[in-house]
C-alpha positions as CSV (number, residue, x, y, z in Angstrom):
1,M,-4.7,-11.2,5.7
2,A,-6.8,-9.4,2.8
3,P,-4.8,-7.4,0.3
4,F,-5.0,-4.0,0.3
5,F,-5.9,-3.7,-3.4
6,V,-8.1,-5.0,-5.6
7,K,-7.4,-7.8,-9.1
8,N,-8.9,-5.8,-11.7
9,R,-8.2,-3.0,-13.7
10,R,-11.5,-1.6,-13.3
11,D,-12.2,-1.3,-9.5
12,G,-8.2,-0.8,-9.7
13,S,-9.2,2.8,-11.9
14,R,-12.5,4.0,-9.4
15,L,-10.3,3.7,-6.2
16,L,-7.4,5.4,-8.1
17,S,-9.8,8.2,-8.9
18,T,-11.1,8.3,-5.7
19,V,-7.9,8.3,-3.9
20,L,-6.5,11.1,-5.9
21,V,-10.1,13.0,-5.7
22,I,-10.0,13.0,-1.7
23,A,-5.6,13.9,-2.2
24,T,-7.1,17.5,-4.1
25,A,-9.5,18.2,-1.4
26,G,-6.4,17.7,0.7
27,L,-4.2,19.8,-1.4
28,I,-6.9,22.1,-1.1
29,R,-6.9,22.9,2.6
30,F,-2.7,22.6,2.7
31,D,-3.0,25.6,5.1
32,H,-5.0,23.5,7.7
33,P,-3.6,20.4,9.8
34,F,-6.1,18.0,8.6
35,G,-5.8,19.2,5.1
36,R,-2.1,18.7,5.0
37,L,-1.8,15.6,7.0
38,L,-5.2,14.3,4.0
39,F,-3.2,15.3,1.6
40,L,0.0,13.3,3.0
41,A,-2.0,10.0,3.4
42,A,-3.9,10.1,0.0
43,S,-0.7,10.9,-1.7
44,A,1.1,8.2,0.0
45,I,-2.0,5.9,-0.8
46,S,-2.4,7.1,-3.9
47,L,1.4,6.3,-5.2
48,Y,0.8,2.7,-3.4
49,W,-2.2,2.0,-6.3
50,G,0.0,3.5,-8.7
51,Y,2.0,1.0,-8.3
52,C,-0.3,-1.9,-8.0
53,Y,-2.9,-1.0,-10.9
54,G,0.8,-0.9,-13.3
55,R,1.1,-4.0,-12.6
56,L,-2.2,-5.6,-13.4
57,E,-2.6,-7.4,-16.1
58,H,-6.2,-7.5,-17.5
């Protein structure tokens, strides 16, 4: 099974910044149910990827 995160910091930072932009878009439209769902899902992924990014060595 493939991991849910990359093995280097450069690609990890790209993934993390992308999901933070998506979470921000969901936060802007938080009054809509889809915006809430988008924000919550992207936030959960960004927390996990932030944890994984912090554990990378190079």
